[in-house]
mmCIF file of the N, C-alpha and C atoms, coordinates in Angstrom:
data_MODEL
# 
_entry.id   MODEL 
# 
loop_
_atom_site.group_PDB 
_atom_site.id 
_atom_site.type_symbol 
_atom_site.label_atom_id 
_atom_site.label_alt_id 
_atom_site.label_comp_id 
_atom_site.label_asym_id 
_atom_site.label_entity_id 
_atom_site.label_seq_id 
_atom_site.pdbx_PDB_ins_code 
_atom_site.Cartn_x 
_atom_site.Cartn_y 
_atom_site.Cartn_z 
_atom_site.occupancy 
_atom_site.B_iso_or_equiv 
_atom_site.pdbx_formal_charge 
_atom_site.auth_seq_id 
_atom_site.auth_comp_id 
_atom_site.auth_asym_id 
_atom_site.auth_atom_id 
_atom_site.pdbx_PDB_model_num 
ATOM 1   N N  . UNK A 1 1  ? 0.791  -1.208 -0.044 1.00 0.00 ? 1  UNK A N  1 
ATOM 2   C CA . UNK A 1 1  ? -0.103 0.237  -0.353 1.00 0.00 ? 1  UNK A CA 1 
ATOM 3   C C  . UNK A 1 1  ? 1.175  1.388  -0.283 1.00 0.00 ? 1  UNK A C  1 
ATOM 4   N N  . UNK A 1 2  ? 0.570  2.305  -0.652 1.00 0.00 ? 2  UNK A N  1 
ATOM 5   C CA . UNK A 1 2  ? 0.989  3.660  -0.901 1.00 0.00 ? 2  UNK A CA 1 
ATOM 6   C C  . UNK A 1 2  ? 0.367  4.648  0.012  1.00 0.00 ? 2  UNK A C  1 
ATOM 7   N N  . UNK A 1 3  ? 0.473  5.317  0.899  1.00 0.00 ? 3  UNK A N  1 
ATOM 8   C CA . UNK A 1 3  ? -0.232 6.362  1.435  1.00 0.00 ? 3  UNK A CA 1 
ATOM 9   C C  . UNK A 1 3  ? 0.487  7.600  0.768  1.00 0.00 ? 3  UNK A C  1 
ATOM 10  N N  . UNK A 1 4  ? -0.701 8.020  -0.251 1.00 0.00 ? 4  UNK A N  1 
ATOM 11  C CA . UNK A 1 4  ? -0.298 9.486  -1.080 1.00 0.00 ? 4  UNK A CA 1 
ATOM 12  C C  . UNK A 1 4  ? -0.475 10.406 -0.502 1.00 0.00 ? 4  UNK A C  1 
ATOM 13  N N  . UNK A 1 5  ? -0.977 10.428 0.845  1.00 0.00 ? 5  UNK A N  1 
ATOM 14  C CA . UNK A 1 5  ? -1.185 11.913 1.252  1.00 0.00 ? 5  UNK A CA 1 
ATOM 15  C C  . UNK A 1 5  ? -1.174 12.005 2.936  1.00 0.00 ? 5  UNK A C  1 
ATOM 16  N N  . UNK A 1 6  ? -0.003 12.200 3.642  1.00 0.00 ? 6  UNK A N  1 
ATOM 17  C CA . UNK A 1 6  ? -0.529 11.715 4.689  1.00 0.00 ? 6  UNK A CA 1 
ATOM 18  C C  . UNK A 1 6  ? 0.040  13.488 5.731  1.00 0.00 ? 6  UNK A C  1 
ATOM 19  N N  . UNK A 1 7  ? 0.345  13.829 7.040  1.00 0.00 ? 7  UNK A N  1 
ATOM 20  C CA . UNK A 1 7  ? 0.950  14.741 7.303  1.00 0.00 ? 7  UNK A CA 1 
ATOM 21  C C  . UNK A 1 7  ? 0.058  16.114 7.574  1.00 0.00 ? 7  UNK A C  1 
ATOM 22  N N  . UNK A 1 8  ? 0.432  16.786 6.962  1.00 0.00 ? 8  UNK A N  1 
ATOM 23  C CA . UNK A 1 8  ? -0.453 18.104 6.750  1.00 0.00 ? 8  UNK A CA 1 
ATOM 24  C C  . UNK A 1 8  ? -0.289 19.009 8.235  1.00 0.00 ? 8  UNK A C  1 
ATOM 25  N N  . UNK A 1 9  ? 0.614  19.097 8.686  1.00 0.00 ? 9  UNK A N  1 
ATOM 26  C CA . UNK A 1 9  ? 1.013  19.499 10.037 1.00 0.00 ? 9  UNK A CA 1 
ATOM 27  C C  . UNK A 1 9  ? 1.197  20.516 9.622  1.00 0.00 ? 9  UNK A C  1 
ATOM 28  N N  . UNK A 1 10 ? 0.943  22.218 10.029 1.00 0.00 ? 10 UNK A N  1 
ATOM 29  C CA . UNK A 1 10 ? 1.496  23.469 9.771  1.00 0.00 ? 10 UNK A CA 1 
ATOM 30  C C  . UNK A 1 10 ? 2.506  23.695 10.993 1.00 0.00 ? 10 UNK A C  1 
ATOM 31  N N  . UNK A 1 11 ? 3.141  24.207 10.756 1.00 0.00 ? 11 UNK A N  1 
ATOM 32  C CA . UNK A 1 11 ? 3.744  25.176 11.835 1.00 0.00 ? 11 UNK A CA 1 
ATOM 33  C C  . UNK A 1 11 ? 2.975  26.701 11.661 1.00 0.00 ? 11 UNK A C  1 
ATOM 34  N N  . UNK A 1 12 ? 3.146  26.720 12.750 1.00 0.00 ? 12 UNK A N  1 
ATOM 35  C CA . UNK A 1 12 ? 2.165  28.278 12.928 1.00 0.00 ? 12 UNK A CA 1 
ATOM 36  C C  . UNK A 1 12 ? 3.328  28.944 13.123 1.00 0.00 ? 12 UNK A C  1 
ATOM 37  N N  . UNK A 1 13 ? 3.448  30.298 12.534 1.00 0.00 ? 13 UNK A N  1 
ATOM 38  C CA . UNK A 1 13 ? 3.925  31.489 13.138 1.00 0.00 ? 13 UNK A CA 1 
ATOM 39  C C  . UNK A 1 13 ? 3.556  32.775 13.240 1.00 0.00 ? 13 UNK A C  1 
ATOM 40  N N  . UNK A 1 14 ? 4.050  33.402 13.941 1.00 0.00 ? 14 UNK A N  1 
ATOM 41  C CA . UNK A 1 14 ? 3.153  34.535 14.404 1.00 0.00 ? 14 UNK A CA 1 
ATOM 42  C C  . UNK A 1 14 ? 2.923  35.502 13.021 1.00 0.00 ? 14 UNK A C  1 
ATOM 43  N N  . UNK A 1 15 ? 2.015  36.019 12.877 1.00 0.00 ? 15 UNK A N  1 
ATOM 44  C CA . UNK A 1 15 ? 1.734  37.152 11.321 1.00 0.00 ? 15 UNK A CA 1 
ATOM 45  C C  . UNK A 1 15 ? 1.681  36.640 10.221 1.00 0.00 ? 15 UNK A C  1 
ATOM 46  N N  . UNK A 1 16 ? 1.484  34.919 10.505 1.00 0.00 ? 16 UNK A N  1 
ATOM 47  C CA . UNK A 1 16 ? 1.363  34.147 8.863  1.00 0.00 ? 16 UNK A CA 1 
ATOM 48  C C  . UNK A 1 16 ? 0.241  33.537 8.736  1.00 0.00 ? 16 UNK A C  1 
ATOM 49  N N  . UNK A 1 17 ? -0.245 33.852 7.699  1.00 0.00 ? 17 UNK A N  1 
ATOM 50  C CA . UNK A 1 17 ? -1.821 32.822 7.089  1.00 0.00 ? 17 UNK A CA 1 
ATOM 51  C C  . UNK A 1 17 ? -0.981 31.366 7.132  1.00 0.00 ? 17 UNK A C  1 
ATOM 52  N N  . UNK A 1 18 ? -2.015 30.502 6.804  1.00 0.00 ? 18 UNK A N  1 
ATOM 53  C CA . UNK A 1 18 ? -1.217 29.145 6.267  1.00 0.00 ? 18 UNK A CA 1 
ATOM 54  C C  . UNK A 1 18 ? -2.780 27.889 6.616  1.00 0.00 ? 18 UNK A C  1 
ATOM 55  N N  . UNK A 1 19 ? -2.631 26.815 6.544  1.00 0.00 ? 19 UNK A N  1 
ATOM 56  C CA . UNK A 1 19 ? -3.551 26.060 6.415  1.00 0.00 ? 19 UNK A CA 1 
ATOM 57  C C  . UNK A 1 19 ? -2.696 24.481 6.554  1.00 0.00 ? 19 UNK A C  1 
ATOM 58  N N  . UNK A 1 20 ? -3.681 23.544 7.535  1.00 0.00 ? 20 UNK A N  1 
ATOM 59  C CA . UNK A 1 20 ? -2.925 22.524 8.345  1.00 0.00 ? 20 UNK A CA 1 
ATOM 60  C C  . UNK A 1 20 ? -4.220 21.470 8.518  1.00 0.00 ? 20 UNK A C  1 
ATOM 61  N N  . UNK A 1 21 ? -3.892 20.449 8.669  1.00 0.00 ? 21 UNK A N  1 
ATOM 62  C CA . UNK A 1 21 ? -4.961 19.874 9.353  1.00 0.00 ? 21 UNK A CA 1 
ATOM 63  C C  . UNK A 1 21 ? -4.929 19.825 10.832 1.00 0.00 ? 21 UNK A C  1 
ATOM 64  N N  . UNK A 1 22 ? -3.830 20.156 11.698 1.00 0.00 ? 22 UNK A N  1 
ATOM 65  C CA . UNK A 1 22 ? -3.643 20.485 12.821 1.00 0.00 ? 22 UNK A CA 1 
ATOM 66  C C  . UNK A 1 22 ? -2.094 21.038 12.151 1.00 0.00 ? 22 UNK A C  1 
ATOM 67  N N  . UNK A 1 23 ? -2.089 21.641 13.424 1.00 0.00 ? 23 UNK A N  1 
ATOM 68  C CA . UNK A 1 23 ? -0.850 22.688 13.472 1.00 0.00 ? 23 UNK A CA 1 
ATOM 69  C C  . UNK A 1 23 ? 0.043  22.622 15.080 1.00 0.00 ? 23 UNK A C  1 
ATOM 70  N N  . UNK A 1 24 ? 1.259  23.033 14.956 1.00 0.00 ? 24 UNK A N  1 
ATOM 71  C CA . UNK A 1 24 ? 2.117  23.403 16.159 1.00 0.00 ? 24 UNK A CA 1 
ATOM 72  C C  . UNK A 1 24 ? 2.540  24.636 16.198 1.00 0.00 ? 24 UNK A C  1 
ATOM 73  N N  . UNK A 1 25 ? 2.951  25.296 17.055 1.00 0.00 ? 25 UNK A N  1 
ATOM 74  C CA . UNK A 1 25 ? 3.352  26.844 17.274 1.00 0.00 ? 25 UNK A CA 1 
ATOM 75  C C  . UNK A 1 25 ? 5.015  26.724 17.291 1.00 0.00 ? 25 UNK A C  1 
ATOM 76  N N  . UNK A 1 26 ? 5.706  25.457 17.925 1.00 0.00 ? 26 UNK A N  1 
ATOM 77  C CA . UNK A 1 26 ? 6.730  25.644 18.001 1.00 0.00 ? 26 UNK A CA 1 
ATOM 78  C C  . UNK A 1 26 ? 8.089  24.686 17.026 1.00 0.00 ? 26 UNK A C  1 
ATOM 79  N N  . UNK A 1 27 ? 8.595  24.861 16.762 1.00 0.00 ? 27 UNK A N  1 
ATOM 80  C CA . UNK A 1 27 ? 9.706  23.836 16.018 1.00 0.00 ? 27 UNK A CA 1 
ATOM 81  C C  . UNK A 1 27 ? 9.788  22.642 16.567 1.00 0.00 ? 27 UNK A C  1 
ATOM 82  N N  . UNK A 1 28 ? 9.854  22.507 17.383 1.00 0.00 ? 28 UNK A N  1 
ATOM 83  C CA . UNK A 1 28 ? 10.192 21.442 18.213 1.00 0.00 ? 28 UNK A CA 1 
ATOM 84  C C  . UNK A 1 28 ? 9.285  20.397 18.557 1.00 0.00 ? 28 UNK A C  1 
ATOM 85  N N  . UNK A 1 29 ? 8.248  20.869 18.902 1.00 0.00 ? 29 UNK A N  1 
ATOM 86  C CA . UNK A 1 29 ? 6.595  20.062 18.593 1.00 0.00 ? 29 UNK A CA 1 
ATOM 87  C C  . UNK A 1 29 ? 6.049  19.767 17.406 1.00 0.00 ? 29 UNK A C  1 
ATOM 88  N N  . UNK A 1 30 ? 6.444  20.693 16.057 1.00 0.00 ? 30 UNK A N  1 
ATOM 89  C CA . UNK A 1 30 ? 6.419  20.160 14.729 1.00 0.00 ? 30 UNK A CA 1 
ATOM 90  C C  . UNK A 1 30 ? 7.002  18.965 14.612 1.00 0.00 ? 30 UNK A C  1 
ATOM 91  N N  . UNK A 1 31 ? 8.226  18.760 14.534 1.00 0.00 ? 31 UNK A N  1 
ATOM 92  C CA . UNK A 1 31 ? 9.247  17.948 14.371 1.00 0.00 ? 31 UNK A CA 1 
ATOM 93  C C  . UNK A 1 31 ? 8.365  16.378 15.216 1.00 0.00 ? 31 UNK A C  1 
ATOM 94  N N  . UNK A 1 32 ? 8.189  16.857 16.764 1.00 0.00 ? 32 UNK A N  1 
ATOM 95  C CA . UNK A 1 32 ? 7.971  15.554 17.246 1.00 0.00 ? 32 UNK A CA 1 
ATOM 96  C C  . UNK A 1 32 ? 6.330  14.986 16.637 1.00 0.00 ? 32 UNK A C  1 
ATOM 97  N N  . UNK A 1 33 ? 5.637  15.870 16.316 1.00 0.00 ? 33 UNK A N  1 
ATOM 98  C CA . UNK A 1 33 ? 4.296  15.580 15.382 1.00 0.00 ? 33 UNK A CA 1 
ATOM 99  C C  . UNK A 1 33 ? 4.671  14.850 14.229 1.00 0.00 ? 33 UNK A C  1 
ATOM 100 N N  . UNK A 1 34 ? 5.491  15.134 13.382 1.00 0.00 ? 34 UNK A N  1 
ATOM 101 C CA . UNK A 1 34 ? 5.674  14.672 12.299 1.00 0.00 ? 34 UNK A CA 1 
ATOM 102 C C  . UNK A 1 34 ? 6.033  13.482 12.435 1.00 0.00 ? 34 UNK A C  1 
ATOM 103 N N  . UNK A 1 35 ? 7.403  13.275 13.349 1.00 0.00 ? 35 UNK A N  1 
ATOM 104 C CA . UNK A 1 35 ? 7.884  12.062 13.569 1.00 0.00 ? 35 UNK A CA 1 
ATOM 105 C C  . UNK A 1 35 ? 6.727  10.964 13.977 1.00 0.00 ? 35 UNK A C  1 
ATOM 106 N N  . UNK A 1 36 ? 5.664  11.475 14.665 1.00 0.00 ? 36 UNK A N  1 
ATOM 107 C CA . UNK A 1 36 ? 4.419  10.352 15.534 1.00 0.00 ? 36 UNK A CA 1 
ATOM 108 C C  . UNK A 1 36 ? 4.205  9.878  14.728 1.00 0.00 ? 36 UNK A C  1 
ATOM 109 N N  . UNK A 1 37 ? 3.717  10.928 13.283 1.00 0.00 ? 37 UNK A N  1 
ATOM 110 C CA . UNK A 1 37 ? 2.752  10.247 12.375 1.00 0.00 ? 37 UNK A CA 1 
ATOM 111 C C  . UNK A 1 37 ? 3.452  9.397  11.440 1.00 0.00 ? 37 UNK A C  1 
ATOM 112 N N  . UNK A 1 38 ? 4.854  9.733  11.059 1.00 0.00 ? 38 UNK A N  1 
ATOM 113 C CA . UNK A 1 38 ? 5.460  8.863  10.205 1.00 0.00 ? 38 UNK A CA 1 
ATOM 114 C C  . UNK A 1 38 ? 6.274  7.438  11.398 1.00 0.00 ? 38 UNK A C  1 
ATOM 115 N N  . UNK A 1 39 ? 6.057  7.455  12.128 1.00 0.00 ? 39 UNK A N  1 
ATOM 116 C CA . UNK A 1 39 ? 6.639  6.358  13.246 1.00 0.00 ? 39 UNK A CA 1 
ATOM 117 C C  . UNK A 1 39 ? 5.238  5.336  12.876 1.00 0.00 ? 39 UNK A C  1 
ATOM 118 N N  . UNK A 1 40 ? 3.908  5.994  12.694 1.00 0.00 ? 40 UNK A N  1 
ATOM 119 C CA . UNK A 1 40 ? 2.418  4.970  12.599 1.00 0.00 ? 40 UNK A CA 1 
ATOM 120 C C  . UNK A 1 40 ? 2.555  4.193  11.571 1.00 0.00 ? 40 UNK A C  1 
ATOM 121 N N  . UNK A 1 41 ? 3.333  5.467  10.263 1.00 0.00 ? 41 UNK A N  1 
ATOM 122 C CA . UNK A 1 41 ? 3.147  4.073  9.216  1.00 0.00 ? 41 UNK A CA 1 
ATOM 123 C C  . UNK A 1 41 ? 4.144  3.341  9.212  1.00 0.00 ? 41 UNK A C  1 
ATOM 124 N N  . UNK A 1 42 ? 5.427  3.764  9.735  1.00 0.00 ? 42 UNK A N  1 
ATOM 125 C CA . UNK A 1 42 ? 6.732  2.821  9.619  1.00 0.00 ? 42 UNK A CA 1 
ATOM 126 C C  . UNK A 1 42 ? 5.945  1.268  10.143 1.00 0.00 ? 42 UNK A C  1 
ATOM 127 N N  . UNK A 1 43 ? 5.302  1.261  10.932 1.00 0.00 ? 43 UNK A N  1 
ATOM 128 C CA . UNK A 1 43 ? 5.281  0.308  12.018 1.00 0.00 ? 43 UNK A CA 1 
ATOM 129 C C  . UNK A 1 43 ? 4.065  -0.724 11.098 1.00 0.00 ? 43 UNK A C  1 
ATOM 130 N N  . UNK A 1 44 ? 3.672  -0.355 10.092 1.00 0.00 ? 44 UNK A N  1 
ATOM 131 C CA . UNK A 1 44 ? 2.818  -1.507 9.115  1.00 0.00 ? 44 UNK A CA 1 
ATOM 132 C C  . UNK A 1 44 ? 3.370  -1.750 8.673  1.00 0.00 ? 44 UNK A C  1 
ATOM 133 N N  . UNK A 1 45 ? 3.096  -3.491 8.267  1.00 0.00 ? 45 UNK A N  1 
ATOM 134 C CA . UNK A 1 45 ? 4.069  -4.106 7.094  1.00 0.00 ? 45 UNK A CA 1 
ATOM 135 C C  . UNK A 1 45 ? 3.661  -3.666 6.065  1.00 0.00 ? 45 UNK A C  1 
ATOM 136 N N  . UNK A 1 46 ? 2.118  -3.385 6.138  1.00 0.00 ? 46 UNK A N  1 
ATOM 137 C CA . UNK A 1 46 ? 1.586  -3.320 4.564  1.00 0.00 ? 46 UNK A CA 1 
ATOM 138 C C  . UNK A 1 46 ? 1.920  -1.856 3.732  1.00 0.00 ? 46 UNK A C  1 
ATOM 139 N N  . UNK A 1 47 ? 2.317  -1.342 4.407  1.00 0.00 ? 47 UNK A N  1 
ATOM 140 C CA . UNK A 1 47 ? 3.198  0.180  3.730  1.00 0.00 ? 47 UNK A CA 1 
ATOM 141 C C  . UNK A 1 47 ? 4.426  0.128  3.461  1.00 0.00 ? 47 UNK A C  1 
ATOM 142 N N  . UNK A 1 48 ? 3.971  0.550  1.791  1.00 0.00 ? 48 UNK A N  1 
ATOM 143 C CA . UNK A 1 48 ? 5.548  0.410  1.189  1.00 0.00 ? 48 UNK A CA 1 
ATOM 144 C C  . UNK A 1 48 ? 6.071  1.735  0.964  1.00 0.00 ? 48 UNK A C  1 
ATOM 145 N N  . UNK A 1 49 ? 4.919  2.742  0.867  1.00 0.00 ? 49 UNK A N  1 
ATOM 146 C CA . UNK A 1 49 ? 5.724  3.947  0.319  1.00 0.00 ? 49 UNK A CA 1 
ATOM 147 C C  . UNK A 1 49 ? 4.597  5.133  1.168  1.00 0.00 ? 49 UNK A C  1 
ATOM 148 N N  . UNK A 1 50 ? 5.067  6.277  1.263  1.00 0.00 ? 50 UNK A N  1 
ATOM 149 C CA . UNK A 1 50 ? 4.129  7.538  1.613  1.00 0.00 ? 50 UNK A CA 1 
ATOM 150 C C  . UNK A 1 50 ? 5.087  8.715  1.171  1.00 0.00 ? 50 UNK A C  1 
ATOM 151 N N  . UNK A 1 51 ? 3.979  9.442  1.017  1.00 0.00 ? 51 UNK A N  1 
ATOM 152 C CA . UNK A 1 51 ? 4.059  11.141 0.750  1.00 0.00 ? 51 UNK A CA 1 
ATOM 153 C C  . UNK A 1 51 ? 3.609  11.872 1.534  1.00 0.00 ? 51 UNK A C  1 
ATOM 154 N N  . UNK A 1 52 ? 4.519  13.088 2.136  1.00 0.00 ? 52 UNK A N  1 
ATOM 155 C CA . UNK A 1 52 ? 4.037  13.901 3.282  1.00 0.00 ? 52 UNK A CA 1 
ATOM 156 C C  . UNK A 1 52 ? 3.292  14.953 2.239  1.00 0.00 ? 52 UNK A C  1 
ATOM 157 N N  . UNK A 1 53 ? 2.274  15.611 2.714  1.00 0.00 ? 53 UNK A N  1 
ATOM 158 C CA . UNK A 1 53 ? 1.784  16.546 2.334  1.00 0.00 ? 53 UNK A CA 1 
ATOM 159 C C  . UNK A 1 53 ? 1.680  17.932 3.040  1.00 0.00 ? 53 UNK A C  1 
# 
């Protein structure tokens, strides 16, 4: 299985507009959030590829 779209986490910064399914306001939180999402995909023996969106 290929996951053609996952992620969508926005790094929210002051005075900027943006979009995401979810957002984090600090870079270390953003990295941790994306790492958790990626780890979930890597645990599946069925996922052969993925594309962060």
